[in-house]
Legacy VTK file of the C-alpha trace (Angstrom):
# vtk DataFile Version 3.0
C-alpha trace
ASCII
DATASET POLYDATA
POINTS 428 float
-0.011 -0.118 -0.177
1.393 3.906 -0.959
1.762 5.935 1.960
-1.149 8.268 0.465
-3.052 10.382 2.876
-6.524 11.008 2.315
-6.719 14.513 4.049
-6.825 17.628 2.741
-6.074 20.723 4.979
-6.247 24.390 4.543
-2.759 25.015 3.497
-0.893 27.410 6.019
0.956 28.703 3.571
0.425 31.930 1.491
1.476 32.011 -2.509
4.250 34.245 -2.706
6.923 33.972 -5.450
9.168 31.194 -5.877
12.495 31.522 -4.566
11.843 34.400 -2.733
14.291 37.009 -0.828
15.031 34.692 1.705
17.501 33.108 -0.907
20.892 33.915 -0.735
21.794 35.752 -3.490
24.508 33.964 -4.737
21.885 30.985 -4.486
21.273 29.564 -8.221
17.718 29.833 -8.755
15.105 30.961 -11.274
13.420 33.725 -10.909
10.341 35.473 -12.776
10.755 38.384 -14.928
9.224 41.448 -12.179
7.120 44.088 -14.053
9.960 46.490 -13.186
9.340 48.748 -16.193
5.359 48.902 -16.720
6.670 49.913 -20.836
8.477 46.638 -21.185
7.364 43.744 -23.592
6.810 40.187 -21.579
6.427 37.020 -23.753
5.200 34.011 -22.681
7.094 31.266 -24.314
5.966 27.934 -24.977
8.078 24.641 -26.062
6.249 21.563 -26.796
7.739 17.790 -28.157
6.040 16.328 -31.360
8.453 13.590 -31.437
9.492 11.833 -27.848
11.330 8.888 -27.940
13.834 8.389 -30.489
15.221 10.037 -33.347
15.706 14.100 -32.774
13.381 14.897 -30.324
11.670 17.234 -32.356
9.558 20.123 -32.323
8.458 23.781 -31.759
9.278 26.792 -29.398
6.335 29.906 -30.021
6.077 33.085 -27.807
2.818 34.617 -27.117
1.364 38.204 -25.648
-0.532 36.795 -23.311
-0.672 33.416 -21.040
-2.660 31.070 -23.176
-5.826 29.862 -22.684
-8.331 27.014 -23.974
-7.156 24.917 -26.615
-4.260 26.463 -28.722
-1.872 25.590 -31.406
1.518 25.503 -30.828
3.023 26.013 -35.066
2.466 28.882 -36.304
4.763 31.797 -38.678
7.008 32.940 -35.785
8.082 29.871 -33.861
11.176 28.043 -34.189
11.103 24.266 -35.261
14.413 21.955 -34.520
15.611 19.316 -32.819
16.102 18.220 -28.797
13.356 20.641 -27.501
11.812 18.270 -24.535
12.479 21.312 -22.323
14.838 23.797 -21.204
16.575 25.896 -18.851
15.912 29.094 -18.136
18.310 32.307 -17.175
16.811 36.159 -17.209
15.245 36.242 -20.525
16.236 33.937 -22.494
16.774 29.775 -22.557
19.321 27.240 -22.647
19.390 23.869 -23.614
22.081 21.080 -24.273
21.925 20.517 -27.881
21.715 22.061 -30.772
18.177 22.576 -31.970
20.038 22.916 -35.880
21.617 19.507 -35.894
21.416 17.838 -32.166
24.935 18.624 -31.626
26.156 18.248 -27.634
26.456 21.840 -26.833
24.710 24.915 -24.435
22.396 26.617 -26.504
20.396 30.069 -26.208
16.774 30.757 -27.591
15.596 34.562 -27.261
12.570 36.738 -28.505
12.112 39.302 -30.605
9.892 42.087 -29.265
7.312 40.713 -32.654
7.395 37.247 -30.997
9.927 35.899 -33.581
11.695 33.130 -31.486
15.436 32.059 -32.315
18.707 30.879 -31.613
21.101 33.488 -30.167
23.879 31.178 -30.179
25.607 27.743 -29.608
28.764 26.660 -27.482
29.830 23.350 -28.989
31.684 20.477 -26.612
32.699 16.990 -27.173
30.357 15.056 -29.178
29.365 11.031 -28.293
28.712 11.305 -25.087
25.825 12.523 -23.270
26.306 14.977 -20.496
28.576 16.677 -22.890
27.318 20.515 -22.438
25.483 19.730 -18.900
25.918 22.984 -16.828
24.610 26.038 -14.929
24.144 29.366 -15.071
25.846 31.613 -11.670
25.441 34.857 -13.516
24.810 37.016 -16.559
28.299 36.485 -17.392
29.346 33.344 -15.820
28.799 29.593 -16.056
30.112 26.285 -15.612
29.458 23.251 -17.852
30.760 19.767 -18.101
33.098 18.906 -21.640
33.029 15.142 -22.363
36.966 16.426 -23.950
38.276 17.336 -20.396
36.429 14.767 -18.031
38.177 15.775 -14.691
38.061 19.765 -15.792
34.778 21.977 -15.652
35.193 24.227 -17.955
33.318 27.873 -17.186
31.728 30.248 -19.886
29.824 33.452 -20.734
26.013 32.795 -20.941
25.348 36.111 -22.637
28.287 35.558 -25.441
28.478 31.816 -25.195
32.320 31.888 -25.315
34.433 29.822 -23.203
36.265 31.214 -20.571
38.410 28.935 -18.857
38.866 26.009 -16.555
38.624 24.662 -13.373
40.679 21.776 -13.177
39.018 19.626 -10.106
41.484 15.585 -10.614
42.407 15.981 -7.478
39.443 15.412 -5.817
38.234 12.905 -8.344
41.255 10.923 -7.437
40.823 11.093 -4.184
39.106 7.478 -4.350
39.929 4.868 -6.847
42.773 5.505 -8.522
44.093 1.773 -8.284
40.584 0.451 -9.232
40.682 -1.338 -12.155
36.604 -1.839 -12.270
36.503 1.585 -13.080
36.208 2.329 -16.617
35.446 6.495 -16.709
35.635 9.474 -14.008
33.929 13.084 -14.709
33.058 15.819 -12.555
29.883 17.787 -13.217
28.223 15.761 -15.823
25.012 15.628 -14.433
24.854 17.584 -11.584
25.677 21.371 -11.267
24.395 23.457 -8.963
24.804 26.456 -7.141
24.279 27.322 -3.515
25.662 30.425 -1.040
28.996 30.909 -3.752
29.847 27.331 -3.720
29.330 25.039 -6.953
27.954 21.717 -5.538
29.015 19.139 -8.523
29.036 14.976 -8.841
31.675 13.134 -9.295
30.674 9.331 -11.007
32.495 6.629 -11.251
31.273 4.168 -14.217
31.865 0.352 -14.431
30.779 0.279 -17.281
31.470 -0.104 -21.216
30.212 1.341 -24.307
26.744 3.883 -24.880
25.578 3.848 -21.676
28.458 4.494 -19.482
28.359 6.399 -16.579
24.452 5.490 -16.623
22.953 3.134 -13.503
26.532 1.552 -13.585
28.167 3.451 -10.029
31.377 1.571 -8.445
30.911 2.559 -5.312
27.116 2.118 -3.734
27.723 5.858 -2.392
27.014 8.867 -4.512
29.523 12.024 -4.043
29.494 15.313 -4.648
32.420 17.825 -4.665
32.357 21.398 -2.946
34.206 24.059 -4.512
34.939 27.128 -3.958
33.525 29.601 -6.858
35.150 32.758 -5.437
38.441 31.026 -4.949
37.646 27.999 -8.029
39.028 25.663 -5.093
37.589 22.013 -4.165
36.896 22.382 -0.395
35.730 19.022 0.415
33.514 16.191 -0.633
30.370 15.158 0.623
28.423 11.465 0.364
24.959 10.044 -0.045
24.666 7.032 1.284
23.033 3.757 -0.240
22.030 5.531 -3.484
22.722 5.814 -7.104
22.565 7.589 -10.070
22.468 10.975 -9.353
20.183 13.643 -12.135
20.417 12.812 -15.218
22.157 14.683 -18.279
18.845 16.793 -19.649
17.182 20.099 -19.182
14.987 18.398 -16.079
17.932 19.183 -13.227
15.991 17.186 -10.664
16.640 19.796 -8.060
15.047 22.356 -7.402
14.971 24.723 -4.543
13.154 26.100 -1.620
12.203 29.664 -0.891
14.214 29.207 2.491
16.932 28.116 0.476
16.958 24.575 1.104
18.323 22.362 -2.102
16.804 19.350 -2.963
17.769 16.799 -5.286
17.325 13.629 -6.922
18.973 10.148 -6.994
17.960 8.044 -9.210
19.048 4.888 -7.538
20.653 1.305 -8.818
19.401 1.218 -11.923
17.231 2.829 -14.385
13.876 1.083 -13.020
15.052 2.837 -9.725
15.593 1.109 -6.367
17.118 2.698 -3.578
15.591 6.250 -5.246
15.958 9.066 -2.848
15.344 12.948 -2.354
17.544 14.626 -0.456
18.692 17.853 1.103
21.329 20.442 1.566
20.094 22.793 3.837
20.567 26.913 3.344
24.026 28.048 5.232
25.079 24.478 4.942
27.584 22.804 2.366
27.091 19.311 4.201
23.870 16.291 3.356
21.137 16.697 5.714
21.691 13.496 7.415
18.519 13.745 9.676
16.838 13.949 6.403
15.842 11.990 3.188
12.713 10.488 1.653
12.796 7.543 0.490
11.257 5.925 -2.408
10.174 3.076 0.298
8.484 6.591 1.819
5.679 6.172 -1.017
5.820 2.429 -1.961
7.204 -0.116 0.366
7.795 -2.151 -2.182
10.890 0.372 -3.668
9.607 -0.600 -7.157
10.266 3.049 -8.838
12.170 6.401 -8.588
11.047 10.461 -8.101
11.647 11.672 -11.972
10.776 15.568 -10.625
10.983 17.763 -7.402
9.134 20.799 -7.031
9.760 23.307 -3.497
7.400 26.914 -2.986
7.412 28.052 0.894
8.041 24.327 2.645
5.836 22.531 0.043
7.202 19.867 -2.089
5.552 18.294 -5.197
7.080 15.279 -6.533
6.554 12.707 -10.026
6.610 8.720 -8.836
6.027 5.921 -10.792
2.081 4.431 -10.283
2.478 1.086 -10.995
6.435 -1.295 -11.300
9.010 0.037 -14.258
9.662 -1.759 -16.958
12.095 -1.125 -19.379
12.959 -2.334 -23.542
11.141 -0.907 -26.418
7.494 -2.357 -25.047
8.155 -0.698 -21.777
6.236 1.374 -19.703
9.012 3.301 -18.161
8.576 6.205 -20.759
5.666 6.011 -23.000
2.736 5.027 -20.764
0.563 6.822 -18.436
1.743 5.876 -14.983
3.415 9.021 -13.927
1.487 10.795 -11.170
1.959 13.851 -9.462
1.839 14.077 -5.499
1.881 16.823 -2.612
4.843 15.683 0.125
4.538 16.623 3.641
8.817 17.275 4.359
8.397 16.776 7.864
5.521 14.095 8.115
6.878 12.360 4.115
3.243 11.791 3.658
2.216 12.022 0.162
-0.719 13.310 -0.969
-2.223 13.168 -5.064
-2.933 15.875 -6.625
-6.973 15.719 -7.473
-7.834 17.349 -11.044
-4.546 15.461 -13.544
-4.355 12.123 -14.466
-1.471 10.181 -14.304
0.442 10.907 -17.291
3.745 9.781 -19.217
7.145 10.532 -18.119
8.058 14.428 -17.941
11.539 13.379 -19.884
13.772 16.828 -20.038
10.661 19.189 -18.581
10.135 20.297 -15.640
7.101 19.210 -13.296
6.202 23.053 -12.291
6.722 26.034 -13.377
5.697 29.127 -11.267
4.481 32.252 -13.701
2.982 35.467 -11.906
2.681 34.259 -8.405
0.831 31.100 -9.701
1.838 27.808 -9.789
1.158 25.722 -12.745
1.551 21.680 -13.455
2.677 20.286 -16.849
0.445 17.004 -17.974
0.974 15.401 -20.992
-0.654 12.032 -21.695
0.408 9.128 -23.987
-2.650 9.804 -26.162
-2.382 13.352 -25.597
-6.359 14.192 -24.725
-4.607 15.717 -21.974
-1.993 17.786 -22.713
-1.127 21.398 -20.938
-0.358 23.000 -18.107
-2.993 23.546 -15.210
-3.051 26.092 -12.379
-2.559 24.445 -9.069
-4.289 25.436 -6.072
-2.073 25.059 -3.613
-5.318 24.955 -0.593
-7.354 22.386 -2.009
-4.335 20.159 -3.469
-6.340 20.587 -6.797
-5.526 21.732 -10.195
-7.716 22.898 -13.127
-6.839 22.868 -16.503
-5.016 26.245 -17.705
-4.698 25.714 -21.482
-3.957 22.541 -23.701
-2.421 22.257 -27.101
-3.447 19.729 -29.926
-0.940 20.680 -32.178
2.117 20.300 -31.979
3.480 18.201 -29.860
3.422 17.581 -26.135
3.942 20.696 -24.077
7.818 20.834 -22.399
8.483 23.977 -20.735
6.440 27.261 -20.225
8.603 30.794 -19.126
7.869 34.578 -19.349
10.422 36.358 -20.481
11.356 40.065 -21.089
11.769 40.575 -24.683
14.074 43.571 -25.518
LINES 1 429
428 0 1 2 3 4 5 6 7 8 9 10 11 12 13 14 15 16 17 18 19 20 21 22 23 24 25 26 27 28 29 30 31 32 33 34 35 36 37 38 39 40 41 42 43 44 45 46 47 48 49 50 51 52 53 54 55 56 57 58 59 60 61 62 63 64 65 66 67 68 69 70 71 72 73 74 75 76 77 78 79 80 81 82 83 84 85 86 87 88 89 90 91 92 93 94 95 96 97 98 99 100 101 102 103 104 105 106 107 108 109 110 111 112 113 114 115 116 117 118 119 120 121 122 123 124 125 126 127 128 129 130 131 132 133 134 135 136 137 138 139 140 141 142 143 144 145 146 147 148 149 150 151 152 153 154 155 156 157 158 159 160 161 162 163 164 165 166 167 168 169 170 171 172 173 174 175 176 177 178 179 180 181 182 183 184 185 186 187 188 189 190 191 192 193 194 195 196 197 198 199 200 201 202 203 204 205 206 207 208 209 210 211 212 213 214 215 216 217 218 219 220 221 222 223 224 225 226 227 228 229 230 231 232 233 234 235 236 237 238 239 240 241 242 243 244 245 246 247 248 249 250 251 252 253 254 255 256 257 258 259 260 261 262 263 264 265 266 267 268 269 270 271 272 273 274 275 276 277 278 279 280 281 282 283 284 285 286 287 288 289 290 291 292 293 294 295 296 297 298 299 300 301 302 303 304 305 306 307 308 309 310 311 312 313 314 315 316 317 318 319 320 321 322 323 324 325 326 327 328 329 330 331 332 333 334 335 336 337 338 339 340 341 342 343 344 345 346 347 348 349 350 351 352 353 354 355 356 357 358 359 360 361 362 363 364 365 366 367 368 369 370 371 372 373 374 375 376 377 378 379 380 381 382 383 384 385 386 387 388 389 390 391 392 393 394 395 396 397 398 399 400 401 402 403 404 405 406 407 408 409 410 411 412 413 414 415 416 417 418 419 420 421 422 423 424 425 426 427
């Protein structure tokens, strides 16, 4: 039996602005553009994925003067069409993703919008090709970001997000080689391939020790039974220490769904997917505000949701002490006929951080794996949940009512593919 509370009480939190000023100014958080300038022009940008599982993951990005409503067509004359439209990472007035729209190359791409609503690619920083994760990035400020390049796996590269140019690197060989130098079973080592996060002036980067060979090297093949994260001081560019998440595996992933989120008070929550692609010993972990250590007193195990431990979490969202997660409702199966990516078995739950009780959000069905898309976004002081079913009969964003734990459809898409990202940006 799943541990799901059926009691929905009045929420004691007031919906405010996600990642409010309680966070340190050094935290890597995405704040929605404000309306400081009443004469500024804002656009609501929507990404949809027309081809989901194999091939180029083609899709569209379109811009709207107002938040869409009703049932819409996301393909227009000003739309950007191209590859890898499964999700994006917003920063200020641009969208960033980890593959080229034009030819699917590994790297960091910037997407912007003109005042007339035309969406275009504003630059591309190419990285080493052929290994997933080459181009995994995090943005610290308008002129500083960090990324991983397969050509130099023991370094973290620095880049300028505005010009999309490389501006240096941090040699982290000492951090990586702190363990396992003489272990013959380790086939590949890297730092920052799947997890890069910034919190209070520190860069957190996963240390990956793979034990397999081939195309899936570095995925669900952790040599060690624990997950290791290097803590790097950004100001000095020095490795300070390594922290450990016990008894789990496979931190985050290599696409735009970062699988981590900051609460409004600055606490960082992140997912470790477990021992295999199908889960097992999956967790949500926490690093509290004003700390660089794993909070050993708290974790949400997948077994807290389902005692069989047959599954994992694929997304996490925080807002003023309230958590929303995506979890599978049936045991996962892989392969060409598996349910993990194509079946409607993923459900959104509100989670009580203290009691670890799961309450299904009412008004939305179970849906497909969110893949590279984030499960929720805050716009104009409201929380919107992404929902896309296998048949496409439910495909859009739902307005979430935290007080009643219910969601109602804000808009749907019937042309252009499954929704994969929504953001509000200022255009100039």
